[in-house]
Steps between C-alpha positions, in 0.01 A plus 500: 500500500613643832605859560623520860628856483329740738413839355661813643635335812840399628548159659757576765490247780354218292266399782248219445226425753306173475158446655374142489191344649184298434188622319319782678786590734508853360838476329407661168309800633763554769788467252333749265458758777851441631643554151303822470635635829861402431478591130602150398351296219247231590524152350175307542621151408148360526397720208775346288366151565156621395629563149412149391137552599471851353694483175283352221759245392459123471764241570680643803570154637702399195709817475871508576679791669627604155144498366381716788772755422355541150144582607371849421509581869670797665579539869612857561642650820435871523513722807293338776329219311558209270256490211412214265390525138368235263510604132550863607193494728549541874361201691626575852154570645353179356748287693323552835148384413340235722477252211871524426594483870317169545702334221844644563639220720475259205703736284766538769551124494615497134882471524577673169282797596670524840845482338413773251349726765795440733732655243253781438473589867877490555548746214236732644681500834852540360513873574354475849253748653237229479227365727414149376206303637405140439551154642864421421658844460736465796599140434518457123483832319698736724687280752749783566236766566595752768161465672277192508156509660242224538142619554241271652153519652226265619302313237177678597654846476655420164164379368323813627754720329453321170122535521517869587745551216267340247161619629583822681204457736384238748477127437307198625646238735459241226714714270766520770504122545533447126782754474684343793482164326631649174793660679571181694519309171720771349734482800535125459566532127765768558669308782502166315614640164809319373670812367555793741227425756385757754750500788625744761876530460714502813617859457153647443332711767149371571222754545157371604237744371194336658447780752646781291331767294633562153672820610643316800663226296640751252655694788658187648651394168621853431681502833659160426625614160636828633673332795667234285603726212556834666262669255251772589 
C-alpha cells in the first residue's frame, strides 16, 4: 500500500531533484540535508531495495508485481520523510544496517522487484517537492526531473566515509583496503546490472565530492537547485 500524499503541505511547482551516484559518494546524507533545507520530502531509493533483506518474508524471487502489491507493507509520504511499515511496525531505521547494505545489490537485480519499486517511486514523486537519491533516479525513475545531479568521489574517500559511518571512530589500514574492495565489487555489480545499471545521464550535473566537506557539498547542490528552479 502506498500513500503518496504529503501532510499539511501544498505541492506548487512540482519540482523533483534526482541525485545519483555510486556507493559512498554522499548522495543519501546530502539529499536528506538538502530536503530539510528546502522543505522537500526525501526519497531514499536504496532503503526501498533493502526491503527484501529486512522484511521477514520468504519467496521474494518468485513473487509477481501483483503479489508484491498485496504484501502487508505500507510506504507513507508525510512531511519531510518517507516511512515504511511492515505489519504496522516501522522498519525504516532497519534498512540502513551494514548487513542489509552488503546484500542489497542482489535484491536490486531482481526484475520484478525493480518493476514494483519503479511504480512505487513514481507515485511518491507524482506531487513533486521531492529529493530522490539512488543509482537510476535521473535515467529510469524520474527522467523528466527538473534537476539531475550525479555525485562522485574517489574510491578511497568513499571507503573512508563508509567506515566512519559504521564505526564512528578511526580504522585500520587493513579495514580500509577491505572496504575499498567491497565498494569496488559493488560498483561493478551496479554498473553491469542488466536492469537499470548505474550510469550518469547526459543532462546530469556532475559534482565530485572528493575534496569537499559535507557542508560544502550541500552548499554546492543547494546553489545548483536554486539556480535551476528559481527557488529560495
